[in-house]
C-alpha positions as CSV (number, residue, x, y, z in Angstrom):
1,M,0.0,0.0,0.0
2,S,1.2,3.5,-0.8
3,D,-0.4,6.7,0.5
4,F,-0.1,10.1,-1.3
5,Q,-1.3,13.5,-0.3
6,A,-3.4,14.8,-3.3
7,G,-4.2,18.3,-2.2
8,P,-5.8,19.7,1.0
9,N,-7.8,17.1,2.8
10,Q,-7.5,14.5,0.0
11,R,-5.4,11.4,-0.3
12,F,-4.7,8.8,-3.0
13,V,-4.1,5.3,-1.6
14,T,-2.9,2.4,-3.8
15,Y,-3.5,-1.2,-2.8
16,Y,-2.0,-4.3,-4.5
17,S,-3.0,-8.0,-4.3
18,S,-0.2,-10.5,-4.2
19,D,0.5,-12.5,-7.4
20,T,0.3,-16.2,-6.6
21,G,-0.2,-17.2,-10.2
22,G,-3.8,-18.1,-9.6
23,Q,-7.0,-16.1,-9.8
24,V,-7.2,-13.2,-7.4
25,D,-9.7,-13.7,-4.5
26,T,-11.5,-10.4,-5.2
27,E,-13.7,-10.7,-2.1
28,A,-10.6,-10.9,0.2
29,F,-8.9,-8.0,-1.8
30,V,-11.9,-5.7,-1.4
31,A,-12.4,-6.8,2.2
32,G,-8.8,-5.5,2.9
33,I,-9.6,-2.2,1.4
34,A,-12.9,-1.9,3.4
35,A,-11.0,-2.7,6.6
36,D,-8.5,0.0,5.9
37,A,-11.3,2.5,5.1
38,D,-13.0,1.6,8.3
39,Q,-9.8,2.5,10.2
40,R,-9.3,5.7,8.3
41,K,-12.9,6.7,9.2
42,L,-11.8,7.0,12.9
43,N,-9.5,9.9,11.8
44,G,-12.2,11.6,9.8
45,W,-11.3,10.2,6.3
46,R,-14.1,8.9,4.1
47,L,-13.8,6.8,0.9
48,L,-14.9,8.9,-2.0
49,S,-14.1,6.7,-5.0
50,T,-12.2,3.6,-6.1
51,S,-10.9,2.1,-9.3
52,I,-9.7,-1.5,-9.5
53,F,-7.7,-2.8,-12.5
54,P,-5.6,-5.9,-13.4
55,L,-1.9,-5.6,-13.3
56,R,-1.1,-9.1,-14.5
57,Q,-3.3,-11.6,-16.4
58,V,-2.8,-15.1,-17.7
59,G,-4.6,-17.1,-20.3
60,T,-5.4,-16.7,-24.0
61,A,-6.9,-13.6,-25.5
62,G,-9.1,-15.7,-27.7
63,N,-11.1,-14.9,-30.7
64,V,-13.6,-12.1,-30.2
65,L,-16.1,-13.7,-32.6
66,L,-16.0,-17.1,-31.0
67,Q,-15.5,-15.8,-27.4
68,S,-12.9,-18.4,-26.7
69,G,-10.8,-16.3,-24.4
70,G,-9.8,-17.7,-21.0
71,Q,-8.0,-14.9,-19.3
72,M,-8.0,-14.3,-15.5
73,A,-6.4,-11.7,-13.4
74,T,-3.6,-12.9,-11.2
75,M,-2.8,-9.5,-9.7
76,L,-4.9,-6.5,-9.0
77,A,-4.3,-2.9,-8.0
78,A,-6.8,-0.4,-6.6
79,V,-6.5,3.4,-6.4
80,V,-8.8,4.8,-3.7
81,V,-9.5,8.5,-3.1
82,Y,-10.1,9.5,0.6
83,V,-11.3,12.9,1.6
84,R,-11.7,14.7,4.9
85,D,-14.4,17.3,5.4
86,F,-12.7,19.9,7.6
């Protein structure tokens, strides 16, 4: 996790899943972000927005017409914006 000040009363926080070579457990990944947001709430920070995207994928791209792709994300990243209203 990295934490960056992004102006007055605003922070960008990045979260990364580990890359085990298997499919990411998205529920566990999001639960970790939610737990951190809950702790930040105690200091007046609230989660404003989030964006989650794959960093690493495995599988075949497939044929768009035949929809034969079998990709899965093995590593995710999230960027979360927190704000404080004072």
